[in-house]
N, C-alpha and C positions, 0 to 999 in steps of 0.2 A: 931815337928812344920820344921822341914830346910824341908821334901819336899816340907808340903804349902808352903811356898816359894819362893822351886824355879819353882815348878805349876803359880803362882798369876806372877814370873816373868816375866816366856813366855809367859804366854798370857800377863799381860800387855805390855810385849814389843812387838808381834806379834802386838798386837793391838792398838801400834803407829802404827806401818807402813802401814796399812788397811788406819787405817787417812792422812797419810803422803801421798798416792799415790791416797789415791782420792783429797788431798790439790793441790795436781800435775798435776791433770785432771782435776778441773774445771779454772787453773791458765793458 
């Protein structure tokens, strides 16, 4: 489960950055 958590963390982190990037564009 360690590797799955690590991948999930990286995936969620990248998604958050992408989401924040789109928000900055709208503003």
